[in-house]
C-alpha positions in Angstrom: 131.3 102.5 98.5 128.4 99.9 98.2 126.9 99.5 101.6 124.9 95.9 101.7 121.5 96.1 102.9 121.2 96.0 106.6 119.0 92.5 106.6 121.6 91.0 104.2 123.2 88.3 106.3 125.2 86.7 103.5 128.5 85.0 104.5 127.1 85.3 108.4 126.6 82.3 110.5 123.4 81.7 112.7 122.5 79.2 115.6 118.7 78.7 116.4 118.3 76.5 119.4 115.0 74.7 118.9 115.0 75.6 115.2 113.2 72.5 114.1 109.6 73.2 114.8 107.4 76.0 115.3 108.8 79.7 115.8 112.4 78.4 115.6 112.0 76.9 112.3 110.2 80.1 110.9 113.4 82.3 112.5 115.8 79.6 110.9 114.0 79.9 107.3 114.1 83.8 107.7 117.6 83.9 108.1 118.4 81.6 105.1 116.4 84.0 103.1 118.4 86.9 104.2 121.7 84.8 103.3 122.7 83.2 106.3 124.5 79.8 106.8 122.2 78.5 109.8 122.8 75.6 112.1 119.6 74.4 114.0 119.0 71.9 116.9 116.8 69.8 118.6 116.6 66.7 120.8 116.2 64.4 117.8 116.2 65.0 114.0 113.2 66.3 112.0 111.3 64.9 109.1 111.9 68.5 107.4 114.7 71.0 108.2 114.3 74.8 107.7 115.1 75.8 103.9 115.0 78.6 101.4 115.2 78.0 97.8 118.1 75.4 97.3 119.6 76.2 100.9 119.3 74.1 103.6 119.8 74.5 107.4 122.4 72.1 109.2 121.0 70.1 111.9 122.8 68.9 115.0 120.8 66.7 117.9 121.7 68.4 121.0 120.3 68.7 124.5 121.2 72.3 125.4 120.7 71.5 129.0 123.7 69.7 129.2 126.8 72.0 129.3 128.9 69.8 127.0 126.5 69.3 124.5 125.6 73.4 124.1 129.4 74.0 123.9 129.7 71.5 121.2 126.9 72.7 119.3 128.8 76.0 119.0 131.7 74.3 118.1 129.9 72.7 115.1 128.9 75.9 114.0 132.7 77.7 114.0 133.7 74.5 112.6 131.2 74.3 109.6 131.3 78.0 108.9 134.2 79.5 110.2 132.5 82.1 112.6 129.5 82.8 114.6 127.8 85.9 114.1 124.1 85.3 115.8 122.8 83.2 118.2 118.9 83.0 118.8 118.2 81.2 122.0 114.6 79.8 121.0 114.6 76.3 122.5 112.0 76.6 125.7 108.4 75.8 127.0 106.5 74.1 129.5 103.2 72.0 129.9 100.7 73.7 132.4 101.2 72.5 135.9 99.6 73.0 139.4 102.3 74.8 141.6 100.8 73.1 144.6 101.5 69.6 143.8 104.1 69.9 141.1 107.2 67.9 141.9 110.8 69.4 142.4 112.1 67.6 139.5 109.7 68.9 137.1 110.4 72.6 138.1 114.0 71.9 137.8 113.7 70.7 134.4 111.4 73.9 133.4 114.2 76.1 134.8 117.1 74.2 133.1 115.3 74.6 129.6 113.8 78.3 130.0 116.7 79.8 131.9 119.9 77.9 132.5 120.3 76.3 129.0 120.2 79.8 127.4 122.8 80.9 130.0 124.8 78.1 129.0 124.7 78.6 125.0 125.1 81.9 125.2 128.3 81.6 127.4 129.7 79.5 124.6 128.6 81.8 121.8 130.3 84.7 123.7 133.6 83.0 123.9 133.5 82.9 120.1 132.2 86.4 119.4 134.4 87.9 121.9 137.3 86.9 119.5 135.8 88.4 116.1 136.5 92.0 115.3 132.7 92.5 114.7 131.5 90.5 117.8 128.3 89.1 117.4 124.4 89.0 118.4 122.6 87.1 120.9 118.7 87.1 120.9 116.5 85.7 123.9 113.3 84.3 123.1 111.1 85.3 126.3 107.3 85.2 127.1 104.8 87.6 128.2 104.4 85.1 131.2 107.6 86.8 132.5 105.6 90.1 133.2 102.1 88.6 133.2 102.1 85.0 134.6 98.8 83.1 134.1 97.6 80.0 136.5 99.6 76.8 135.6 102.8 78.7 134.7 104.7 79.2 138.1 108.1 77.6 137.0 108.0 78.6 133.5 107.0 82.3 134.4 109.9 82.4 137.0 112.1 81.2 134.6 111.1 83.6 131.8 111.1 86.4 134.0 114.9 85.2 135.1 115.5 85.0 131.3 114.7 88.7 131.0 116.8 89.8 133.7 119.9 87.7 132.5 119.6 89.5 129.2 120.1 92.5 130.7 122.7 91.6 132.9 124.6 89.9 130.1 124.3 93.0 127.9 126.1 94.9 130.8 129.1 92.3 131.1 129.7 91.3 127.4 129.4 94.9 125.4 130.6 96.0 123.6 131.5 93.2 121.4 128.2 91.3 122.0 125.0 92.9 121.9 122.3 90.9 123.6 118.7 91.4 123.5 115.1 89.8 124.6 111.9 89.5 122.8 108.8 89.3 124.8 106.3 87.1 122.8 102.7 87.0 123.5 100.1 84.7 122.0 101.4 83.0 118.9 99.3 80.7 116.3 101.5 77.6 116.0 100.3 74.0 115.3 101.5 72.7 118.6 99.8 75.8 120.5 96.5 75.5 119.1 94.9 73.2 121.3 95.3 75.7 124.3 93.4 78.4 122.4 90.0 76.8 122.7 87.5 74.6 120.4 86.6 77.7 118.8 89.9 78.1 116.6 91.1 80.5 119.0 88.5 83.0 118.2 87.6 84.5 121.8 91.2 84.5 122.8 91.6 86.8 119.7 89.0 89.1 121.0 91.3 89.9 124.1 94.0 91.2 121.8 94.0 95.0 120.7 95.6 93.8 117.4 92.7 91.4 116.6 94.8 88.6 115.8 97.4 86.4 117.4 100.7 86.5 116.4 102.1 84.2 113.7 105.9 82.8 113.9 107.1 85.3 111.2 106.2 88.1 113.6 108.8 86.8 115.8 111.4 86.2 113.1 111.2 89.7 111.8 112.1 90.8 115.0 114.8 88.6 115.2 116.3 89.7 112.0 116.0 93.3 113.1 117.7 92.9 116.5 120.6 90.8 115.0 121.0 93.3 112.3 123.0 96.7 111.7 120.0 98.6 112.1 120.1 97.5 116.0 123.7 98.2 116.3 123.3 100.3 119.3 120.4 98.2 120.6 121.4 96.0 123.6 119.7 94.8 127.0 116.6 95.7 125.2 113.2 93.9 125.8 111.3 94.3 122.4 107.6 93.6 123.0 106.2 91.4 120.1 102.7 91.0 121.6 100.3 93.0 119.8 99.6 95.5 122.5 99.4 92.6 125.1 95.6 91.7 126.2 92.9 94.0 127.4 92.3 94.0 131.1 89.7 91.8 132.6 87.6 94.4 134.1 87.4 96.0 130.6 86.2 92.5 129.0 83.8 92.3 131.7 82.1 95.8 130.8 82.4 95.7 126.9 80.9 93.3 124.7 
């Protein structure tokens, strides 16, 4: 009997929310490289879609905060490819905001994008996966802010903490057909995030990281491939930290040059 490589996703269908830029773009490219059919979504069509060789991801304009739109995203994946094997809940983010003055509307929108939307898309995906003989896998892209919030991130940190607990709760409810895992991402060097790391190109920030560098999107993509693969067949409800060991404590930095 020939056993396919565990990271071979040939014939599998993957949906990546927020897959048109940044981390999601590279996640989608990585699944394409592993042989998967990939559908990405975003609020509007990008100039360039994720691709590998002669294969390109399909795209659907979707507001994942809208229940009907999120369900339609999953429906399109099944209509195109006949099944759904992996959902990567990647869409999220937030600008910094002062918790003392931020508007209720802002908080609602941040929680909707970073917590409620992943729940909604996961519900639709689970309904499909539960009907498949081999189920499926869901990967939620979280943030170190869920464990270690920074000033200006109150709503975002609370939503990401909720996403982590949601992952564990759904892993209990939807097993054994559907595995659900969480990735705690640390500081990631992306084009859109470059401005928050300072005028020195992130050199000062990098000195706070034990690994001596920020993550790049492919670090997160590799973790997604593992969690969605047969190699992780007994991994569910887990929080995989992809943050390079975290950050040195402030008291350490204050006493060590």
